[in-house]
C-alpha positions as CSV (number, residue, x, y, z in Angstrom):
1,M,-10.1,40.9,2.7
2,S,-7.2,38.7,3.5
3,K,-7.5,35.0,3.9
4,T,-7.4,33.4,7.3
5,A,-4.6,31.0,8.4
6,A,-7.1,28.1,8.2
7,E,-8.1,29.1,4.6
8,L,-4.5,29.3,3.6
9,H,-3.8,25.9,5.2
10,D,-6.8,24.5,3.2
11,E,-5.1,25.8,0.0
12,V,-1.9,24.0,1.0
13,V,-3.9,20.8,1.5
14,D,-5.5,21.3,-2.0
15,L,-2.0,21.7,-3.4
16,L,-1.0,18.4,-1.9
17,D,-4.1,16.8,-3.3
18,A,-3.2,18.1,-6.8
19,L,0.3,16.7,-6.5
20,Q,-1.1,13.3,-5.4
21,G,-3.4,13.3,-8.4
22,T,-0.5,14.2,-10.6
23,R,1.5,11.2,-9.3
24,R,-1.5,8.9,-9.8
25,R,-1.9,10.0,-13.4
26,L,1.9,9.8,-14.0
27,T,1.9,6.2,-12.7
28,E,-0.8,5.4,-15.2
29,I,1.1,7.0,-18.0
30,K,4.3,5.2,-17.0
31,H,2.4,1.9,-17.1
32,E,1.0,2.7,-20.5
33,F,4.4,3.4,-21.9
34,A,5.7,0.2,-20.4
35,R,3.0,-1.7,-22.4
36,L,4.2,-0.2,-25.7
37,D,5.9,-2.6,-28.1
38,P,8.9,-0.8,-29.7
39,D,8.7,-3.3,-32.6
40,Q,5.3,-1.8,-33.4
41,L,6.5,1.8,-33.3
42,D,8.6,4.0,-35.5
43,V,10.3,7.4,-34.9
44,D,10.3,10.6,-36.9
45,E,13.4,11.8,-38.7
46,I,13.8,15.0,-36.7
47,G,16.9,15.2,-34.6
48,D,19.5,12.5,-33.9
49,T,19.0,9.1,-35.4
50,T,17.4,6.7,-32.9
51,T,15.2,3.7,-32.6
52,A,11.8,3.2,-31.1
53,A,13.2,1.1,-28.3
54,V,15.7,3.7,-27.3
55,T,13.1,6.5,-27.5
56,V,10.6,4.6,-25.4
57,Q,13.2,3.9,-22.8
58,A,14.3,7.5,-22.8
59,A,10.6,8.6,-22.4
60,R,10.2,6.2,-19.5
61,A,13.4,7.5,-17.8
62,G,12.2,11.0,-18.2
63,L,8.8,10.2,-16.7
64,G,10.7,8.5,-13.8
65,D,12.5,11.8,-13.3
66,V,9.2,13.7,-13.2
67,D,7.9,11.2,-10.7
68,R,10.9,11.8,-8.4
69,A,10.5,15.6,-8.8
70,V,6.8,15.5,-7.9
71,A,7.6,13.2,-4.9
72,L,10.1,15.8,-3.7
73,A,7.4,18.5,-4.1
74,Q,5.0,16.4,-2.0
75,D,7.6,16.0,0.7
76,A,8.1,19.8,0.8
77,V,4.3,20.4,1.0
78,Y,4.1,17.9,3.9
79,A,6.9,19.8,5.6
80,A,5.1,23.1,5.1
81,M,1.8,21.6,6.4
82,R,3.4,20.8,9.7
83,H,3.6,24.5,10.2
84,T,0.6,25.8,8.3
85,S,-1.7,23.5,10.4
86,R,-0.5,25.1,13.6
87,L,-1.5,28.7,12.7
88,R,-4.7,30.3,13.9
89,N,-6.1,33.8,13.6
90,V,-6.7,35.6,16.9
């Protein structure tokens, strides 16, 4: 049997909740990386030569990119919800 419009809307709400949880965890991870002391770290020898400081900064920048992407996804879900919340089965 097909799902109702209300059930589908609930799934969209669940999707938004998952994205919000992802952003919360991402914020925690970003803060944990910010607390790392590059002077207490080393890097492997795979790939281009780099330093711990450069690698930590690159990781933080990458996580910032992820945060912006998830924020865009959240905005898109909110936009969809404006429509999914209006549908009802007859």
